[in-house]
N, C-alpha and C positions, 0 to 999 in steps of 0.2 A: 200585705202582699205576699202571695205564696212563693215558696222557694223556687218552684218550677218556673214561675214567671220571671223572677230575678235572674235565674240561671239562663233562661231563654234570651233575655235582653243582652246579657253578657256574651252569650254564644253568638247571637246574631251580629252584634257590633264587632266582635273579634273576627268572625268569619268574613264579614264585609271588608274589614280592613285588610285581612290576609289576601282575599281574592283580588281586591283592587290593586294592591301593591306588589303581588307576586306575579312572575311570568306565567303565561298560560302553558299548561303541560297536559299531556295525555298519558294515561296509564293503561296497560294492557296485560291481561293474564294469558300466558302461553303455557305449553307443556313444560317449559323450563323455569316457570315462575320467575319471570324477569320483568324489569321495569325500566322505562326510559327516563333518565334524569333530564330536567328542563335545560341544563346547560351542556348536554351531550347531544351529538347527532343521533337520529333515530336508530342507526345501525348498531350503536354501541349499547350493550346490555350489562347490567350489574348482576353479579352472582351473589349467593348468600354469604360468602366469605367477606365480600365488600360491605354488605349490610352489617355484619358483626363488627367490622373494623370502624364503622361510623359511630359506634357507641363505646365510650371509654371502658365500661365494665366488661362487656363481651369481648372487646379487643384485648383486654388483659387476660381474660379467661382463655382466649384463643392462643395468645402468646405462651401462656403457662402450659397449655395442653401440647403445643408443638415441641416443647422442651422436655415435658415429663410424661405425656401420654395419659394423664390422670384427670378425671373430672369428679367433683363432689356433687351431691344433690343440690347444694347451694348454686354451684356453677350451672347445672342443668336447668334450674329454675330461671336463671337470668337468660340462658340461651333460648328457652322456649318463649319467655316474655318478649324478647326482641324479635324472634322469628315470627311469632303470631301477630305482633304489631305490624310487621312488614306484610304478612299475608292479608290482614284486614285492610291495609291501605290499598291493596290491589283489588280485593273483593270482600265487601262487608259480609257476604254470605258464602264462605268457601265450601265447596262440595267435599264429599268424602275423598274423591280422587285427588283434589288439591291438597287436602290435609295429609294424605298418604305420601304424596310427592314431596311435600315440605319435610316430612320425617326422613325421607330418603336423602334429601339435600343436606339436612343436618348431619346425617351419618356419613355423607360424602366429605363434609368438612372435618368432622370428628370421627376418624376412620375406624376406631375400635368400639364405637357405640352400636347398640342394637336398635333397629327401627321400632321394635315392639316397646321400647322404653318411651317412645314418643307418639306412636299411633298404633292402635289395634282396631281393625275393621269390624263392623257389625257382623254377627254370626247367628246361627240358629239358637244358641244359648243366651245371647245378649243382643238385643235389637239396636242398641246404640253403640257408636264408636267409643272406645275408651282410651286411656293413657293420657300423657301430659298435654298434647296439643288440643284434643277435643275438650278436655277439662278447662284449659286456659281460655279457649274461645268462649265456652259457656260462662265462665266466671266474668270475663270482660263484658259480655253482652248483658249479663244479669246486673252487674254493677252500674252500667250505663242506664239501663232501664230504671233502676231504683232512683238514680239521680234525676232522670227525666220526670219521674212520678212524684218528686219532692220528698222522698223518704230520707230522713236524716242519716248520714253515715256515722257509724260509731267511731269515736276518737278516744284514745287512751291518754287522757290529760296527765295522768300520773307518770307517764313515760317521758314527759317533756319538762325540762327544768325552766320554768318561766324566768327565774332570777338570772340564770346563765344567758338565756337568749336576750333578755332585756339589756344586758350590758353591751351588746353589739350595736344597739340602735341609737339613733340620734334623738335629741329632745329630752324632756323630763317627764316623770310620772306625777309631778306635783301640780294639781289643778289650780293652785294659787300662783304658780309661776307666771310672770307677766307675758313672756313669749308664748307660752302654751295657751293662756287665756285669749290673747290676740288671734292666735291661729284658730282656736275653736270657734270664735265669733265669726271669723272670715269663712269658715267651712259651712256655717249654717245658711249662708246665702248661696243661691244657685247661679250667681253671676260668674260666667265662664269667660268673660272678656280677656282676662289675664291668666291664662292657664299656667304659665311659669310661677306666678304668685301662689296659685292653688297648690301646685306641687311642693312649693317651699313650705306652706302651712301644713300640708299633709305629712311631710317629713318631720316637722317640729312636734307633731302629736303622735308620732309612731309608737313611742314607748308607752304612752298613756293608753292608746287604743289597743295595743297588744296586751297590756295588763287587764283591760276591761274584758277581753275575750277569755282570759284564763281565770278571772276572779269568780268565786262562787257567789251566787245570788240566793239569799234566803227566801225560800218559798212561803206562800201564804198558809196560815193555819197550821204552822209547825210541820209543813211538808218538807220533803228532802230538798237540800240545796240543789240549785241547777246552774247552768251556764247560759250566757247570752246567746239567744238564737240568731240565726243569720238575718231573718227579716227584721228583728229588733235592731241589729247593727246597722242595717240599711236605713232604718227610720232615723236613728241617731245621726248618722252621717249621710244625709240625703243627697249630697253631692255625687255619691256613687250612682245615682239614678240618671245623671246627666248622660247625653249620648256618648261621650268619650270617658265616662267614669271608670270604665274597665282599665284605663291607663293607670289609675291610682292603685288598683290591685296588682298590676304588673310591677309598679314601682315598689310595692311592699315586698313582693317576691324577690326582686333584684336586691333590695337592702338586706333581706334575711339570708339570701343565698347568692352572694356576689359571683358573677361570671356564669351562672347557670340559667339565666333567663332565656338564652337562645335554645337551650335543651328543652325548656318548657314549650316553646313555640314549635320545635321540631316534633315533639310528641303530639302536639295539638293537630298537626297535619295528619298524623296516623289515625287519629280517632274521628276526624270530621265525617268521613263517609258513613261510619257506623252510627254516629250520633244522628245524622240526618235520616238514615234509614229507619232507625228506631222511632224517632219522633213522628215520621210519616205514618208508620204502622200504628202507633199507640194514640195518636191524637183523635179525640172525639170530634164529630161534625159540629158540635155546638161550642167547641173551644176556640172562640174567635181570636183570642190573643195569640195562641200558638200557631193557628192557621195563617195569621197575618205575618208572623215571623218567618214561617216556611215560604210564604209567597215572596217576601223580601229576599230571602236567601236564594231562591231559585232565579229571581230577577238578576241578582248580582252575578250568579254563576253564568247566566245567559249573556250578560254584558262583558264578562271577563275575556 
């Protein structure tokens, strides 16, 4: 099964779950780049300072700037990342005017900054807008497009210490361990009648599964070693193909990064419009699988 199809299933299931359980909300782009929060009356608008305060990193950057008046390039990178996520949530295809307005809003919050550090309009010498905001938008859209096309994302395995991460997880790496064997056998069956039991078995095999992802696999005919591919992982643990299999991936994230799972869902909301827009543009007329997913998503959106 192609990575795109697997990602599409995960995307559709998570989106349906989000839309069904989330309150209905309406976003609007205005000259002030404002958004109405679902738990606020329509007359109350959030400004960019509030958006920065919703993220722990940009909140700390803002607090430091208010006391020192200094920003580093590292700080500016996080500022642009959060601001562009916010802009794309309002409009997946922001105009030049909206990008310029966003740069002005950033400089209104960080008063000693120059707008040209964040946005430079097209000119006779350069037909495309340049600087941090246009580049970040381009990079995000390019990254999303690659993921939708099933292009594998490069990952620096050497930068991660498998040994250190494994010590945080429950279960054993020993395939002969009785509890691990029992859990592996249970996960081979697609019986989802007792989802709590499945979650328990999934946790019991976490260390072993994590080790499998980071272990080198010797290639055929003396070829270079490789790592387990995503589709291979889904074939080994076919329970992930169940309608609510995405919950298992959410549990893995929660176990690896305790307390940050809500941040993941918050960022998901930011990227949903961009993902849907890109899928609609790039889907071929004969791609029945993706067209079916889009139809299901639009139906859920209509019923929300």
